[in-house]
LONU-505220 format. One record per residue (C-alpha): y, x, z; residue in three letters; residue number from 0. Coordinates in steps of 0.1 Angstrom, whole numbers, plus 2048, in hexadecimal, padded with zeros to 3 digits. Example, Ala and Ser with C-alpha at 12.3 -4.5 7.8 and 13.67 -1.06 7.14 Angstrom:
# residues 2
yy|xx|zz|residu|num
7D3|87B|84E|ALA|0 $
7F5|889|847|SER|1 $
***
This chain:
# residues 235
yy|xx|zz|residu|num
B31|4CC|702|UNK|0 $
B11|4D9|6F2|UNK|1 $
B20|4E4|6D3|UNK|2 $
B3C|4FD|6E7|UNK|3 $
B1D|50A|6FD|UNK|4 $
B0B|514|6DC|UNK|5 $
B2A|521|6CB|UNK|6 $
B2F|538|6EB|UNK|7 $
B0D|546|6EC|UNK|8 $
B12|54E|6C7|UNK|9 $
B31|563|6CF|UNK|10 $
B21|575|6E8|UNK|11 $
AFB|57A|6DA|UNK|12 $
AF9|59F|6CD|UNK|13 $
ADE|5A9|6B5|UNK|14 $
AB9|5A2|6C3|UNK|15 $
AA4|5AA|6A9|UNK|16 $
A87|5C0|6B1|UNK|17 $
A9A|5C7|6D3|UNK|18 $
A90|5CA|6F4|UNK|19 $
AA2|5C0|717|UNK|20 $
AB2|5DC|729|UNK|21 $
A9C|5E5|745|UNK|22 $
AA5|5DA|766|UNK|23 $
AA8|5BC|780|UNK|24 $
AB7|59E|777|UNK|25 $
AC0|57F|78F|UNK|26 $
ACB|55B|788|UNK|27 $
AD1|541|7A4|UNK|28 $
AD7|51A|7A6|UNK|29 $
ADF|506|7C6|UNK|30 $
AC8|4F0|7D8|UNK|31 $
AD1|4D9|7F3|UNK|32 $
AD5|4F2|810|UNK|33 $
AC6|510|7FD|UNK|34 $
AC3|51F|7DC|UNK|35 $
AAA|525|7C4|UNK|36 $
AA4|54A|7B5|UNK|37 $
A9A|557|794|UNK|38 $
A8F|57A|794|UNK|39 $
A8B|58D|775|UNK|40 $
A7C|5AF|775|UNK|41 $
A7A|5C2|755|UNK|42 $
A6A|5E3|74A|UNK|43 $
A6C|5F0|724|UNK|44 $
A52|5D8|716|UNK|45 $
A47|5C4|737|UNK|46 $
A57|5AA|74C|UNK|47 $
A51|595|76C|UNK|48 $
A63|573|772|UNK|49 $
A63|562|795|UNK|50 $
A6F|544|7A2|UNK|51 $
A75|53C|7C6|UNK|52 $
A8D|52C|7E1|UNK|53 $
A9F|538|7FC|UNK|54 $
AA9|522|81D|UNK|55 $
A8D|517|820|UNK|56 $
A78|531|812|UNK|57 $
A61|521|7F8|UNK|58 $
A4D|536|7D9|UNK|59 $
A4D|522|7BA|UNK|60 $
A3E|537|79D|UNK|61 $
A3B|558|78B|UNK|62 $
A2F|565|76B|UNK|63 $
A2D|587|75A|UNK|64 $
A21|598|73C|UNK|65 $
A2A|5AD|71C|UNK|66 $
A49|5A2|708|UNK|67 $
A5A|5A7|6E8|UNK|68 $
A7D|599|6D7|UNK|69 $
A7C|58D|6B5|UNK|70 $
A9E|57D|6AC|UNK|71 $
AA8|568|6CB|UNK|72 $
A86|55F|6D5|UNK|73 $
A76|572|6F3|UNK|74 $
A4F|571|6F3|UNK|75 $
A3C|57A|70E|UNK|76 $
A16|582|70F|UNK|77 $
A0F|575|732|UNK|78 $
9F4|58D|747|UNK|79 $
9FA|572|766|UNK|80 $
A0A|551|76B|UNK|81 $
A08|541|78B|UNK|82 $
A09|51F|77A|UNK|83 $
9EE|523|762|UNK|84 $
9D8|50C|772|UNK|85 $
9EF|4F2|76A|UNK|86 $
9FC|4FD|748|UNK|87 $
9E3|510|737|UNK|88 $
A02|527|72A|UNK|89 $
9F6|54C|721|UNK|90 $
A15|552|710|UNK|91 $
A39|54A|719|UNK|92 $
A57|547|6FD|UNK|93 $
A7A|53F|702|UNK|94 $
A9B|547|6F0|UNK|95 $
AB0|55F|6FE|UNK|96 $
AD4|56E|6F9|UNK|97 $
AEF|581|70A|UNK|98 $
B0F|575|71B|UNK|99 $
B29|589|72A|UNK|100 $
B0D|5A2|733|UNK|101 $
AF6|589|73F|UNK|102 $
AD6|57B|733|UNK|103 $
AD5|556|729|UNK|104 $
AB4|544|723|UNK|105 $
AB3|524|70F|UNK|106 $
AD5|524|70B|UNK|107 $
ADB|519|731|UNK|108 $
AFC|529|734|UNK|109 $
AFE|51A|758|UNK|110 $
AE2|534|766|UNK|111 $
AE8|554|759|UNK|112 $
AD3|571|763|UNK|113 $
AEA|590|770|UNK|114 $
ADC|5AF|772|UNK|115 $
ADB|5C1|793|UNK|116 $
AEA|5E6|795|UNK|117 $
AD2|602|78E|UNK|118 $
AC1|612|7AE|UNK|119 $
AA9|62D|7A6|UNK|120 $
A91|636|7BF|UNK|121 $
A6E|64B|7BD|UNK|122 $
A57|62E|7BA|UNK|123 $
A69|61A|7A0|UNK|124 $
A4D|610|783|UNK|125 $
A32|5F9|77F|UNK|126 $
A0F|602|798|UNK|127 $
9ED|5F5|797|UNK|128 $
9D6|5F4|7B5|UNK|129 $
9BF|612|7B1|UNK|130 $
9AA|613|7D1|UNK|131 $
9A8|614|7F8|UNK|132 $
9B2|638|805|UNK|133 $
9AD|652|80A|UNK|134 $
9A2|65F|7E5|UNK|135 $
97E|66A|7EB|UNK|136 $
974|664|7C6|UNK|137 $
96B|640|7CA|UNK|138 $
96D|628|7AB|UNK|139 $
990|61F|7A0|UNK|140 $
99D|5FA|796|UNK|141 $
9B4|601|778|UNK|142 $
9C3|5F0|756|UNK|143 $
99E|5EF|749|UNK|144 $
994|5D3|762|UNK|145 $
9A0|5B1|761|UNK|146 $
9A7|5AD|786|UNK|147 $
9C7|5BD|78E|UNK|148 $
9E3|5C1|7A8|UNK|149 $
A02|5CC|799|UNK|150 $
A21|5DA|7AC|UNK|151 $
A42|5D8|79C|UNK|152 $
A5F|5EC|7AC|UNK|153 $
A7F|5EF|79B|UNK|154 $
AA5|5F3|7A8|UNK|155 $
A9F|5E8|7CA|UNK|156 $
A88|5CC|7C4|UNK|157 $
A63|5C9|7C5|UNK|158 $
A46|5B0|7BD|UNK|159 $
A21|5B0|7BF|UNK|160 $
A0A|59F|7B0|UNK|161 $
9E3|596|7AF|UNK|162 $
9D3|588|790|UNK|163 $
9B8|589|776|UNK|164 $
9BD|58C|754|UNK|165 $
99E|57D|746|UNK|166 $
99F|55B|75A|UNK|167 $
9C4|55C|75E|UNK|168 $
9BB|555|784|UNK|169 $
9DC|55C|7A0|UNK|170 $
9D1|568|7BD|UNK|171 $
9F5|56D|7CE|UNK|172 $
A16|580|7CC|UNK|173 $
A33|58C|7E0|UNK|174 $
A55|59B|7DF|UNK|175 $
A73|5A5|7E7|UNK|176 $
A8C|5C5|7F0|UNK|177 $
A81|5E6|7F5|UNK|178 $
A8B|608|7FE|UNK|179 $
A76|62A|7F8|UNK|180 $
A86|64B|807|UNK|181 $
A79|669|818|UNK|182 $
A55|660|817|UNK|183 $
A5F|63D|829|UNK|184 $
A5B|61C|815|UNK|185 $
A67|5FA|81F|UNK|186 $
A64|5D8|813|UNK|187 $
A76|5B7|81E|UNK|188 $
A64|59A|812|UNK|189 $
A75|57F|802|UNK|190 $
A5D|567|7F3|UNK|191 $
A32|567|7F7|UNK|192 $
A1E|54F|7E6|UNK|193 $
A07|552|802|UNK|194 $
A19|548|81F|UNK|195 $
A40|541|81E|UNK|196 $
A46|545|843|UNK|197 $
A42|56D|83B|UNK|198 $
A60|56C|829|UNK|199 $
A7C|57E|83D|UNK|200 $
A63|59B|84A|UNK|201 $
A6A|5BE|846|UNK|202 $
A4A|5D5|842|UNK|203 $
A4D|5FC|848|UNK|204 $
A35|613|838|UNK|205 $
A31|638|82C|UNK|206 $
A2F|643|807|UNK|207 $
A24|665|7F6|UNK|208 $
A24|66A|7D1|UNK|209 $
A08|67F|7C3|UNK|210 $
A0E|682|79E|UNK|211 $
A08|65E|792|UNK|212 $
9F9|652|7B1|UNK|213 $
A0D|643|7CC|UNK|214 $
9FB|646|7EF|UNK|215 $
A07|625|803|UNK|216 $
9FF|627|829|UNK|217 $
A08|615|849|UNK|218 $
9FF|5F5|85B|UNK|219 $
9F7|5D4|84A|UNK|220 $
A04|5B1|854|UNK|221 $
9EB|5AE|872|UNK|222 $
9F2|5D2|87F|UNK|223 $
9D6|5E2|86E|UNK|224 $
9D6|605|861|UNK|225 $
9D9|607|839|UNK|226 $
9D3|61F|81F|UNK|227 $
9D9|614|7F9|UNK|228 $
9DB|629|7D9|UNK|229 $
9EF|619|7BD|UNK|230 $
9EE|62A|799|UNK|231 $
A0B|62B|784|UNK|232 $
A06|612|765|UNK|233 $
A0B|626|745|UNK|234 $
***
């Protein structure tokens, strides 16, 4: 059986030398007693985020992300954040990768293919870093030059935010799920939240405005208080 799986991988393996994974959202699942475990992979041109969470009941498991490259059949990620860093000390992550029938296969695990979700381009797709509380009155911005970051990654109808420190590898929290942005309306449907699993299932409504490379994000926070955030597009 092991030899057969290895043969199948070789048959479907395209040349990955100096390649990149096609940008998009990839999902894999496995059944659990009464629920399932979800594996969510968000991929940009050179950056990816991988998150594991469970459904029914909701439970956040882990997340990690950073800049990646592929050499031959090895995916190497230089991690910016790792929710398990305190346990593993892992600042980089290496895993074998191949393609089979259009899906991504990691470490030869044919039983858990990562299938690409349909493209769903929206005006806020991209990677955003929290810059400051609005309105913009000239105050100092937080950006890539500072170790304390809050990243929001939006792609093909999925979103995830992560708060972390690149110097200490401290992980402060994350959340994500599905989103829609149209005509100034921005809606998030939470599917995982590291700080409070009971928030899963909540739907949050906001307003947005693109001003150049800035995203002005307004509405009310989870406590019902007025909120105004400005996020800057990460280059």
